[in-house]
N, C-alpha and C positions, 0 to 999 in steps of 0.2 A: 331519511336517516340512512346515514352509511352504515353497515354492519362492520362490529370489529371482533377480535377475538377469533376470525377466523383465519386460517392459512390461505398464502396467494394459490393462485389456480396453478397447478402445474404443467408443464410443458410437454407431458406423455399422454396421449390419445388412447382410444380403447385396444385397440391392435397392438400397437408398440407395449401397453401393458400388457396385454396378453401371452405376449409372446416373451418377454421377461419373467413373469410367472412362470412358465412353461417349462422355460429354461430352469429357475429353482426347483418347480417342481418334479423337474427329471433328475437333479442332483439330491434332493433329497429323498426320494424312492431307492435310488442306487444306494444311498448312505444306510435305508431301511433293508434291504436286501442283504448288503454286506454283512451289517450286525446279524441278521437272521443266520446267516452263512456260519457265523463264525460260532453262534452258538451251538452249531455242529461239531465244529471245528476244534473247537475250546476243551483242553482235558482239565483244567483246574475246574473243579465245581464251584467256587464262588467267582472265578471269571465269567464262567458260564453262564451266572446268573445273572451277572452285572451287564452281559450283551443281551440277556433279554430283556432286561430295564431299559438298554438303548433302542433297541427293538420298538418297543413302545413310544418313545422318545420322539424318532423321526417319524413313525406311522403318524403321531398327530400334528408333527407340522405339516406332510402330506395331505393330510385330510381338510386342516384348512385352507390350503392350497387349491387343493381339487374343487372344493364347495364355492368358493371366489372364483376359480375358470369357469365351472358349470354355470353362476349367474353372469359372466361376460361373454357366455355363449359358446365358451372357450373348446376346440378343438385345436390339440396342439398344432403350433403351426412354427416352434423351433424347437431343439432340445438341444443337452450339451453335447460338446463336441465329440466328432471321432475319436481323438487322440485322448481325451479326458475320460472316457468311457473304457477304452482299453487301458487304462492306466488304472481305473479303478477295478477294473477285471484282474490285475494283478493284485491286488488287496486281496481278492478272496482265497487267494492260496498263501497268504503270508502267515509264518508257523513262529506259536509264542505268543503269550498272552503281553508283554513287552512291546512287542513290534508292533501288534496290534493298535494296542492303544494308543502307540507314537504316530502309526499310518492315520488314527480317524480324531484322536483329540489334537494332535501337531498338526495334521496336514487339511483332512477335510471340513471338520469344524467349523476353523478359523477361518474357511475360505468361504463356506456357506453363510456363516454371521456375515461375513464381509459383503455377498452379494444379496443378505436380505437388508440389510442396513444402507446399500446404496439404493435400492429399487425402493425403499421406505424412504429417503429423501426426497426421491421424484415424483412420490405418488402421497402428498401431504396436502391436494387440494381438497376442499370441499365437497366437491362432485366425485371424489373417489375413495371417499372417508372409509367404503366399506374395506378397499385393498390396503388401506394404509392399517387399517385395525386387524386386519387378516395377520401383514409383514409384523406388527408388534409384538402379535401373538407367536409368531414364529422367531422373530429374534429373542423374545423371552424366554422359550423353551431352550435352543441352544445356547442361552447364555448358562444353563445348566450344568456347567463343565466339571465334573468332579477332578479333573485329570489336568491340570493345565500347565503341571512341572513336566510331561513325559515328552521325551526329544523323537524324532523320526527318522527313520533311516535316513544317510548322507546322501545315498543315490536314489534312494524314490523320492525323498524333497527334492533334491534337483531336478528330476523329470517333473514331478508336480507342478515347479517354477517355471518349468519349462512350455509347459500345456496352458500357462494362463491361467489354471484353475477352472473353475466352472464355469466363468465369462468370458473365457479364452478364446480369441479368435485366432486359430493355427490350423496348419495345414494337415493332412493327414500323417501320421508318424513314420518315420524311415522305416523299412523293411527289418531293420535289426531290433527295432522296439514294440515289432508286432507280437501278440499274447493270443494264444488262443481263449474261446468262449470260456467264462469261470466254469468249474467244476464242483457239484456239491459232495461232500463225504458219502461214502455210503454206508458208512453205519458211523453214530455219533460216537466222538473220543470219549475216553472216561479217565477220571483220576489215578495217577498209579498208584494209588493208596487205598483202592478199591478193591475188592476180591470179587472180581463178575464171573458169572456162571450161568449156564443153559436156563437154570429155571429155579428159584429159590421160594420153598413154600412159605407161604403169611403167616407169621407167627400171631397167637391170638394178643387183643390188644390188652386185655386185662391181668394178664399174666406176666407179658413180657412186652411191656409198653415201649422201653428205647427203642427195643430190636423192632419193634412193629411199626414206629415213626422213622427208623431208619430206614426200612426197608419200603413205606412207601414215597418218603421222599423221592428217593433214585426209582424204582420201578413205575411210579407214577408219576408223579409229577414233572420229577426230570424230564422223563421219556415224552411226556406229553406236552413240553415246552419245546422239545426238540423237533417232535410230529409237525406242531404247529408253525414253528419257523420254516421248516421243511416245505410245507405249502406255500406261504408266503413267498419263500424265495424261487421254486422251482415253478407254482403255477403263474407264472407272469402275464397271459392271458385271463385270467380269470378274473370277475368284476371286481372293483376296487373295494367294495364296500366288504366281501369277502376277506380279503387279502388284509383289510384294516380288523375285522373280525378276529384273524387270525393272530394278527398283532396284538391285541388286546388278549387275547388267551397265552400269549406266550409270556406275556408279564404276569398275569394271574398265576401260570403254573411257577414260573420261577418262584414269586412271592409266596407259595403254597411251600416250595420245596426250604427257602430260606426259612421259613415261618417252623418246620419240622425241625430242621437240622438245629437250630438257636435253641428249641425247645428240648431235644436231644442230649445239649450241651449243657443246658440248664438243668438234665436228670442225672448228669455224670458220666453222659455215654461220650463218644467222639466219632468223628468220620470215619469211616472204615472200620469202624469195629465190627460188623457183620455183612455176609455176602450179600452180592444184590444180582439182578439181572436186568436184558434189556428185550423182556418178552411182548409187551408191549407196542414195543417199536417194530420187532419182526412182525405182529400181526400187520401193524398199520402198512408195512412195506408190500404184505400180503394182495392188498386194494390195487387194483390196474387203473382205472379214471378217477378222476379228482371227486364225482359222487359216490364211488365206492370207499374212497378213502376216508371222507368223511363220515359214510354209515359207519365204518369200524370203528374209528375214533370219537365222534362226536356223538352219535346215536345209539350204538349198542354199547362201546366200553365207557365212555363216561354217563349214558343211559344208565347202566348197571352202577355206579357210582354213586348214584343219586340216592340209593335205597343202601348203600353200604356206608353213607355218611351219616345217614340218620342212626343206625346201628351204633354205628362206633362211636358218636355222639351221645346216646345213652349206655352205652357202657361206661366210656369214661366219668360221666356223672355218678353213674352208681358205684365207682372206685375211689370217688372224691376227688375226681381232678379235674376242677371247673374250669383251668386256666386252658389247658390242652381241649377240652371240650370245646371253648369258645374258640380257638383254631378252627373247629370245622364245624361250627356256625357259618365262618365266612367261608370256606372253601365249599359249604354245601351252597350259599348262595351264586357264588361264583359258577359253581356247576351247573346251575340251572340254567343262567344264562349260556353257557357253553354249548347245553343241550339243545335249547330253544334258539339261539341263532343256526346250530348243526341242522336242525330239523328241516330251518328257513331255507337255508341254502341247499339240501339236499332237493327238496321240493322245487325250488327256480331252477336248478340244473335240470332237473327230470321235467320240467313246463306243467308240473303243479297234475302230472299222471300219479295218482294214486296205486295204479295198478303197477306202474314200473318203479314206484320207490315200494312195494311189496317184494316182487321179485329181485330186485336188489339186496333187500333184507335176506331174502334167502338164499341168494348166492354168496352173503358177506358170512352170514351163519355158515353156511356150508362149508367155506374156508378155515372159518377158525374153530369148527367142529373138527378137523382134519390135521389142524395144528396142536389140537391136544387141549384147548380153551376151554372151560365150562360155564356158559353162557345162562345158566341157570339164573334166576332171582328170589330174594327173598319175599318178604312182605310189601306189598307196591302202596306205596302214599300216594291216592288217587291227586291230592292237590296237589304234590310239587311234580309229579308226572305231566298234570294238565299246565302248570304253568310253564314246563319245559317245552310244551309245543306238540306234546301227544293227543292223537284224537281222543274221543271215548272208547271207540269200537278198540283201538289200539291198546288202551288200558287193561278193557275186558279182557282182551286176550290173554298178556299176559299176566291175570289176577286168575286164570281159569273160567272165570263165571260168564 
């Protein structure tokens, strides 16, 4: 019996498919890093949140192709051309929300979609249905384009077309087109409507609810999104799984910030109504190596937040604000995952050496105490801490038992 309904055998073999997927993977990864850099550089609060959402969109695309490449036995056999890579480097330092949106939605996204669609048409055979499914998933993600109306800078568009895009076969750029390696901003930008101070005391949630939510949105959630975006963009040699987790957390943190700011507005407040600080960003920057940065942000900072979330939730319920309390239920669910993944990656980077972990934690704690950070914890929820990847011995030490 002749099989019907199956697509014809495609022309690509495994090596050619792997090469094309690697090129697509490289372009998607560059877009992920670009959006992460813009989370830091963008001043407008809602644009910053939008770039955090874009980080997660592109990271999911990268992850889908990454998984398929692993199945195909994939080491990189090709990557985006040098001209394309240097052109994207230029985009890291684009200034202004409209110019950034034009570069991404007017140039990079349409090009990535075109490359994915072209390869999907070449990999529609029954024998390579996994690659076809992967590309279908990527195309669907790239079709989620909320800004189709934006226009790229004319000069940048000309250079992009000259490069041939991601799949272009072009020589190295002329000397005048060269550009230094992309730089990340040293300190994240802030909305001009905000009053940024060195340190802002956190008000009590029950008595000053709107101020508390506004403070938390910026001092904790926005800073945490920027920290994760920085790790993703800076540590290009880190395991992809770690960077993927940072992309997910970037998205989580901007969602938290958006939820809190929308609640501030619903309760009669407005953006910029209260002062903010960047204290946890400066704490993060005190970490030297990646493992120490994760220790400061994920294990100590977010770990302390586990107990804080539970307390905030209870106080909000006590004062009759079930709607805001529900936000903190979801924040806690996310934070447990953040701390668990942080604990996992710290141990991974340290080769599972518990003594090294304890020494690193002591070193990080000393740095934070030197910066005036209070690392004391309130009542410890044993079940939550276990979910977050702390050992029983670590929980006992926190509890003083």
